[in-house]
C-alpha positions in Angstrom: -0.3 -0.5 -0.4 1.8 3.1 -1.0 0.7 6.0 2.0 1.7 8.6 2.2 2.9 10.4 5.8 3.1 13.9 6.4 7.1 14.4 8.0 7.2 18.1 10.0 10.3 19.6 11.5 10.9 23.2 11.7 15.2 21.3 11.7 15.6 20.8 7.3 18.0 17.5 8.1 16.0 16.5 10.4 13.2 16.4 7.7 15.7 15.2 5.3 17.0 12.7 7.7 12.6 10.9 8.3 12.4 10.6 4.8 14.8 9.0 4.1 14.0 5.7 5.9 10.1 6.7 4.9 10.6 6.1 2.1 12.5 3.3 1.6 10.3 1.6 3.6 7.5 2.5 1.0 6.2 5.6 2.0 5.7 8.4 0.4 6.8 11.4 1.9 5.5 15.1 1.8 6.9 17.4 4.7 6.6 20.9 6.4 8.7 23.1 8.1 6.7 24.4 10.8 3.1 23.5 11.7 0.9 26.1 10.0 2.6 24.4 6.8 1.4 21.3 7.7 -1.9 22.6 8.0 -2.0 23.7 4.7 -0.6 20.9 3.3 -3.4 18.4 5.1 -5.9 20.4 3.8 -5.0 20.0 -0.1 -3.8 16.4 0.3 -4.6 13.2 0.7 -1.9 12.0 3.7 -2.3 8.8 6.1 0.0 10.3 9.1 1.1 12.7 10.5 5.5 12.5 12.5 5.1 15.1 14.0 8.3 17.2 15.6 7.2 19.2 19.6 9.8 21.6 19.8 8.5 24.3 16.6 8.2 28.1 16.6 5.2 30.0 16.0 3.0 26.9 17.3 5.0 24.0 18.7 3.5 20.9 18.0 0.9 19.7 21.1 -0.2 23.3 19.5 -0.1 21.3 16.7 -1.4 18.1 17.2 -4.8 19.4 18.9 -5.5 21.5 15.0 -5.2 17.9 13.1 -7.2 16.8 16.3 -9.9 19.6 15.5 -10.1 18.9 11.7 -9.0 15.2 11.2 -10.1 13.8 14.0 -9.1 10.2 12.8 -5.6 11.1 11.0 -3.2 9.2 13.7 0.2 11.3 14.6 3.3 10.5 15.5 4.9 12.7 17.5 8.9 13.6 17.6 10.5 15.4 21.0 14.7 15.4 21.9 12.6 16.2 25.4 12.5 12.5 28.1 9.7 13.9 30.7 7.3 11.8 31.2 5.0 14.9 31.3 6.1 16.1 28.3 5.0 12.1 26.7 1.4 12.4 28.9 1.1 16.4 27.6 1.6 15.0 23.8 -0.5 12.1 24.3 -3.5 13.9 25.6 -3.8 16.5 22.8 -4.0 13.6 21.0 -1.3 11.9 19.8 -1.0 8.7 18.9 2.0 6.9 19.5 5.5 8.9 20.6 8.9 8.8 19.9 11.5 10.5 22.0 15.4 11.4 19.9 17.7 10.6 19.3 15.9 7.6 18.5 16.7 4.5 16.3 15.0 4.8 11.8 13.8 0.7 12.6 11.7 1.9 15.0 10.2 4.8 13.6 9.8 2.5 10.4 7.7 -0.1 12.9 6.4 2.6 15.3 4.3 3.8 11.5 3.8 1.3 10.7 2.1 -0.6 13.4 0.4 3.1 13.1 -0.8 2.2 9.9 -1.9 -1.0 10.3 -3.8 0.0 13.0 -5.6 2.5 10.7 -5.4 1.9 7.8 -5.6 -1.9 7.5 -1.8 -2.0 5.5 -1.2 -6.1 4.4 2.2 -6.7 6.6 3.0 -9.4 3.2 3.6 -8.4 -0.3 2.8 -11.4 -2.1 2.6 -11.9 -6.4 0.8 -15.4 -6.6 1.8 -15.5 -10.0 5.4 -15.7 -9.9 5.0 -18.2 -6.7 6.8 -14.5 -5.0 6.4 -13.6 -1.9 7.7 -11.0 1.2 6.7 -11.4 4.9 7.2 -7.1 5.5 7.0 -8.1 8.9 9.3 -11.0 9.7 11.4 -10.2 7.1 11.8 -13.0 5.1 11.0 -13.9 1.9 9.0 -17.4 -0.2 9.9 -18.4 -4.2 7.5 -21.1 -4.5 6.6 -21.6 -0.3 10.3 -21.9 0.3 12.2 -19.7 1.9 15.3 -18.0 1.2 18.1 -16.9 2.5 19.0 -13.0 2.4 21.2 -10.0 3.9 19.5 -7.0 5.6 20.1 -5.3 2.5 18.9 -7.6 0.2 16.0 -7.6 1.5 15.6 -3.5 1.8 16.6 -3.8 -1.2 14.0 -6.0 -2.7 10.9 -5.0 -0.9 11.4 -1.1 -2.0 11.4 -2.3 -5.2 8.2 -4.9 -4.7 6.3 -2.0 -3.1 6.6 0.5 -6.1 5.4 -2.3 -9.4 6.3 -0.5 -12.4 8.3 2.3 -10.6 11.5 2.9 -11.7 13.9 4.3 -9.1 17.9 5.5 -10.7 20.8 3.7 -9.1 21.5 6.7 -6.8 17.8 6.3 -4.8 18.3 3.2 -4.6 21.4 3.7 -3.3 19.9 6.4 -0.8 17.4 4.9 0.3 18.2 2.1 1.2 22.0 2.7 2.6 21.4 5.7 2.9 22.6 9.6 2.4 26.0 9.3 3.7 26.8 6.4 2.6 30.6 6.8 0.2 30.2 3.4 -1.8 29.2 3.6 -6.2 26.3 2.7 -7.8 27.8 -0.8 -8.4 27.3 -2.0 -5.6 23.4 -1.6 -6.2 24.1 -4.3 -9.1 26.2 -6.7 -6.9 23.3 -6.2 -4.4 21.1 -7.2 -7.8 22.7 -9.5 -9.3 22.6 -11.2 -6.0 18.9 -11.4 -5.6 18.4 -12.7 -9.1 21.2 -15.5 -8.0 19.3 -16.3 -4.8 15.9 -16.3 -6.6 16.4 -18.2 -9.8 18.5 -20.2 -7.8 15.2 -21.9 -6.2 13.2 -22.0 -8.9 11.5 -18.9 -9.4 11.7 -18.9 -13.4 10.5 -15.1 -14.1 12.5 -12.7 -13.2 10.3 -9.5 -11.8 13.7 -7.0 -11.7 13.6 -5.8 -14.9 17.1 -3.5 -16.0 16.3 0.3 -17.4 19.6 0.4 -19.4 21.5 3.9 -18.9 18.7 4.5 -15.5 18.4 1.6 -12.6 15.8 -1.1 -12.3 12.2 -1.9 -11.4 10.7 -4.6 -10.6 6.9 -5.9 -12.1 5.0 -8.4 -11.3 3.5 -10.3 -13.9 5.5 -13.5 -16.0 
């Protein structure tokens, strides 16, 4: 399910960091640098979840969350803050936040909490099944099966396959795949992507998958196709 997540933070670096990890998990990410800007985005775009920073000038996260609850009562909100005081967490939850994450946070926990909120509120599936080619991906369990047989994969191989499979037909450049899977601070080159794609293809083929779901778009990158 391609879901839109709005990231609200006055710090550009933090918005970029959250965007990279959520995009890598298959979400479409929108950004806003203030609470007022966030409300403007929500009026114009269909958003499934808001990741909201607490400490912002002008309109802080608590006030923004209260406004979101007033105009968009069913929209899930995950609040981010550097504060660790219990009273602050309680205040955020009382304002209508659905969950709370304290900075600095582990990217995997952020992705997991966003996924849990979306499944709870939108019914997002936890597995991708492509029965026509005999491939299934367990998103939560981070396992891949070919014709019912589990195949081994490294964390990066799994992340790369999942990213492609969540957006069938979309062509990703090698640079995009590097940024979304390895992170913007990775110093490797495009050959890293090519070698991981080669390994994924070999494992799928050795497990009995006749159809290669990963297509090379020459001069650009790769895309995932669902039909044999």
